[in-house]
N, C-alpha and C positions, 0 to 999 in steps of 0.2 A: 222530656228535655227539649225536643224539637219545638213544641208549642211555646215553651218559655223563650227559647232563642228567637223565634219569630216575633214574639211580643216585644222583645228588646230591640230587635232590628227595625221594627216599625216606628221606632222613636226617631227624633231628630238625629241625623247622622253625626258622627264625631268630627267630620270636617266642616260642620256648620255650627260653630260654637257661639255661645253668648258669654262674653267675659264677665262672669259673676260667680261667686261662691255661695250666693244666698240660698239656692235650692239645695245643694248638697249639704250645706251646714244645717239647714232646717231638718233634713232627713236624719242626719247624724244625731242631732239633739233629741229628736223624737225616739230614736233607737237607744238613747242613753250613752251616746258618744263611744261606740265600740272601738274607734280608732285610737282612743286614749288608753286602752287596756294593754297595749304592747308597745315596746320601743321600736324605733324605725330608722332606716337609712333611706334618704330621699335623693334621687338622681335626676339631674336635668342636663341640658346641653343641646347641641345641634346634631352631632353625629357620635356614635359609639355608646349611646345610652343603654341600649338593650344588651349588648355584649358585656358592658361593664356591670350592669345589674346582675346578669347571670353569673359572672365571676364572683362578685361580692357574695351573692347568695350561696354559691357552691362552697366558698371558703368558710362562711359562718356555719353552714351545715356540717362541714368536715370537723368543725370545732365542737360538735355535739349539740348544737342548738336546733330546735324545731323552727323551721323558717317558713314564712309566707313570701311569695314573690309575685309582683304585679308588673307586667310589661304590656306594651301595645306597639303596633297592632299585632294580631295573630296571623299565622300563616295559613292554617287549615281549619282549626277548631277553636271556637270562642273560649273554650276552657283552658287553652294554652296561656291565656293572659293571667290566670289565677292559679298559682302552684302552691301546694303545701308539702313541705318535706321534699322539695325538688321534683314532685310529680304534679301534672295537671290535676286540678280539683276533679273529684269524681262527679258523675252526673247527679248522683243522689245528693251530695253536698251542695252542688251548685243550685239545684232546684230548691232544696231546703232553705238556703240562704236567700234566694230570690223571693220565696214565699214569705220569709220573715220580714223582708224590707218592703214588699209590695204595698201593704196597706198604708205605710207611711209615705211612700212615693206618691201614691194616689192622693193622699191628703195634701201634700205639697204641690202636686200638679193642679189640684182644684184651686188652691189659694193663689198660685201664680197666674193661672188663666183668668181668674176673677179680677185680679189686679192689672190685667192687660198684658201679662207676660206670656211666656211659653212654658209648656210642660218640661219635665226633666228629659234630657237627651240620652241617647244610647250610652255614651261614655260615662255620664254621671251615674247612671243606674249600675253600670258595671263596677264602678268604684265603690258604690254602696254595698253591692253584693260581696266584693272582695273584702272590705273591712269587716263586714258582718261575719264572713266565713273565717277570717283570721282570728277574730275574737272568740268565735265558737270553738275553734280547733282544740285548744288555743295554741298560738304560735309564741315562741320566745322573742322573735324579732321579725319585722316585715321589711323587705327590701323593695322599694317602690319607685318605678320609673314614671315620670310625668308623661301625660299624653301630649300636651301642647303648652309650651311656655313655662310657667312657674307660678306667678302670683295668683292668678285666678284659675289655674288648672284644678280640676275637681279633686285631684289627689292631695292638694295642698291644705286639706283640713287636718293633716297630721302636723305634729311639732317634732320633727325628726332630731335625734341627737347628733346625727352626722349628715351633712349635706355634701353631695358629690356633684362637681361641675365638669362635664366633659367639654371638649372644644366647642366654642360658640362661633357660629358663622351665620350666613344669610339663609333663611328658609322660613316658610309660612309668613312671609312679610305682610300678607293681607291681615293677619291677626296680631302679629307681634311687633310690627314696625319695619320701616324700610332701611334702617341702618343697624350695624352690629351693636352700637351703643344702646339703641332702643330695645333691641332684642335682649341684650345683657341685663338691662334694668328689669325687664319682665321676668327673666329666668332667676335673677338674684332674689326674687320673692320667696324662694323656698328656704332661704337662710333664716333660721329662727334664733331667738335669744339664747345665748349660752351654748350654741351648737359648735361643733368642730367642722370646719369646711375643708375639703380637699379638692383642689382644682387642677385640671390639666393646664398645660402652658397656654396662655391666652394672648391675644393682641393687647398692646399697652392700654388702649382706651377701654377695652373690655375688663382687663384686670383692675383698672382704677375703679370701675363701677362696682365690681364684686367686693373689692377691698372697702369701699365706702359703706356698702350695705353691712358687711361684717362688723365694721367699727360702730355703725349706728345701733346694731342690736346686741353688741357685746359678744360676738362670735369670734373664735380663733380661726385663722386661715393658713393652710399650708399649700405651697405651690409646687407643681412639678418642676424639677430642676434645682430648686433651692431646698425644698423639704424632703423630696423623694425623687427617685429616677431609676430608669433602666441603666445599669452600668456596663452591661455586656449582653450581647445578643448574637446568637449563632443559629443557622438553619439546622433543623433536626427532622428526622423522619416523622411525617405527620404534623409538623408544626415548627416550634422554635424553642431553643434553650436559652433561658434568661438568668441574669444575675441582677438583683434589684436592691437598691438602698431604700429602705423604708423609713418611716418616721422614727422607729425605735430599734431598728436592727438592719443588718445586711444579710441577704439570702442568696445562695447560689444554687446551681444545678436545678433550676425550676423548669420543668417541661410544660410548655403551654401548647395544647393541641389545636391552636388556631394560627392562621397565616397572616403575615403582614406586620410591618413595624408599628402600625397604629394599634394592633391588638396587643403588642408588647407594652405600649404606653397605657392601654386600657388596663392591663394586668397590674402594672405598677400603681395606677390610680386606685384600683380595687384593693390591693394589699394595704395601701395607706388608709383607705376607708375602714378596713377591718381592724387595723391597729388602733385607729381612732375610736372605733366602737367598743372593742374589747378591753382596751387599757388606756383610753384617753390619749393615745399616741405615744405613751411612755413605756409600754410593756412589749418586749420582743415576742413575736409569734414563735411557736414551735415549728422549726424548719421542716420536720417530717410531715407534720399535719398540713402545713402549707403546700408542700410538694404533692401530697396525696389529693388535696382539694383541687389544685390547678390541673392535675393530670386528668381529672374527670370533667373538666369544663367543656361544654358544647355551646355553639351559637348558630343554630340552624338558619340558613339563608344568608349567612355572612361568609363570603369566600369559601363556600362549601362545595366540595367535590361530590357530585351526585351520580356520576357515571364514569366508566373507563372505556377506552377504545371506541371512539375518541374520548378524551377527558372532557367532561362537561362540568363547569363551575357555575353556581348561581350566587348572585350577590344583590343585596337590597339597596344598593346605592341609588339615591333619588334626589340628590342635589349636587352642585359642583364640588363641594368639599368631599362628599362621599365618593364621587367619581374619581377625584384626585387620589384619595386613599386607595381605591381599588386599583387604579393604574399603577401606582407605586408598588403596591403589594404584588401585583402580577409580575413585575420586573424583578422584584426583590426575592420572591419565594418560589417562583416557577421558572422553568427553562424552555418555554415554548419557542419553537422556531417560526411558527405561524399560528395566528390566533384569529378566530372569527367571533365577532360579537353579535349577539341577538339582543336588540334594543326595543323595549316598549316602555314609554315614558308617559306620565300623566301630563295633561295639557296645561294645568295650572302651575307647573314647575318651571324652573329656569332651564328650558330644554336646550337652548343653544349653549349655555354654559356647561351643561352636562356633556354634550357632544364634543365640545372643544377640549374638555379635560380628557375624554376617552380616546380622542383621535390618535394619539401616538401609540396607543396600546394595541389597536386592531389593524390587521392587514385588510380585512373586509368586514362589513357589517350587513346583517339582515335585519331590517326594521319591520316591526309588526305592531300588534296591540295585545294587551293583557285583557283579562275579563273585567277589569275595573270600568265602570261607566264614565270615569274621568279620564280614561286613556286617550291620548292623541290619536287621530286616525293615521293608519299607516302611510297614506298618501301625503298628508301634511308633514309627518315626521320624516318621510323620505326626502321631501324637498329641502328641509333644513339639513338633513344628513348629507345630501349631495353638496350643499354649500361648504360643509366642513371637510368631508372626506373625499370629495370629487366624485364624478359620475361613475367611474369604473369600479369603485370600491363599495357601492351601495346596491343592495337588492331589496325590493319591497315585496313583502308577503302579507296577505290579508289576515292570517290568523297565526297564533303562536305555535300550535302543533306542527303546522307545515313549515313555519320558520325554523323551528328546531331541527326538523328533518333536513331542510335545505342547508342549514349551517353544518350539520354533521356530515352531509354529503361533501360539502366543500372541504371540510377538514380531512375526511377520508380520502378524497382525491389527492390531497397533498401527501398523505401517508403512502398511498399506492405509488406515488411518484418518487418515493424514497425519503420523504420527510418524516423524521422520527418524533417530532415534537409538536404536532398540531393539536389544537384544542378549541373549545367553544365556551364562551362566557355569556350567560343570560342575565341581563341586568336592566336597571332603569327605574324600578320601583319595588316596593315590598310585594305587591301583587304579582309582578313579573317573576320574582324569585319563587313565590308560592306556587304559581301556575306551572312553572317549569319543573319544580320538584314533583308536583303531583303527576304531571305528564310522564315523568321518568320513573314513576313508581315509588317516590318517597313521600309518605303522607303523615309522618309523625314528626313532632318538633319538641 
């Protein structure tokens, strides 16, 4: 398994993409189009994709279906990206699927290089492995999160019966466009002929682009607020209690073990997607099955409590919209009297935008770096943080282990002084969340 992973990692990284489906389509054709042997639900958006994917998959599995789930990136183990029946693919299955696709990948690599192009990248190969594994299992349905964008994302060789659009904002502008309209046009590419689309609430200009695409290909579209919505939301131990109006029914007493209003919205979106897949949006779900499925949902690295005394939360927020959701969720779902942030952000992100969104949430911040080679240096991040937070609220620490220790000490000092509600939040990127989890002894996702 280790050798296979190293071979895949040696390929063009997933953050250096070529906007084309030619290579992945060629491999799929040589394999006999395994991605057409199972129906699918396809998800895109800027934030909330992974959580919503995991909720959709959990609900379909609770309805008795054998599921395949594809998400990215992973936190600790590459096999997290490909799950069958809710569990990461086994090493044996992963290696077998890789060995099945490798000869065809090598053929396409040779053709592409001979024509002046590049070989298949890391992400493209993982998609090929996932689709081959799903077909071999076989799965009854695959729930697939895009890696980047939509139209030319390698996952988009499927023709999904249901397309799910989470909120669209600015991120990955280098590849997707500099405006939300350009990004929306790219993400709308997952909407296929005759599909049912369920979309989160979007900005008017984004909604117009999605609606145009749906009309162009003859897809139906249902919007959060008009077609489905959270009708009631209350805090509960370990998460929140929801009432949801779906496409085909109303459901109450739904315990969702995730924090934040945005996760409630993700759950409503997922319920609508499952209604669309199972009954074309016209058949009410069994409420008990729905409750059981939601109660088992997890979303590692997303507002996840990984330690107590002091409470340490990790969150993968990596753009301003994600940071805003984190800030709102912290005030909505927790009662900290003092909060210390541990921030490590990638240098190609909107760092200032992230810091400005998080500033009201934290009394102090410890800035550092994750293990990602794209991480901004602590010194440079510290300079920007001082512009936003002020000199006396920022501490710069060279590495994440020491930064977590420093933040915990700051929180514990408050507790020793009589503060009962001090906590630590490690955030800024998926890598930051993964690194913090591992340092605190949490290595499964």
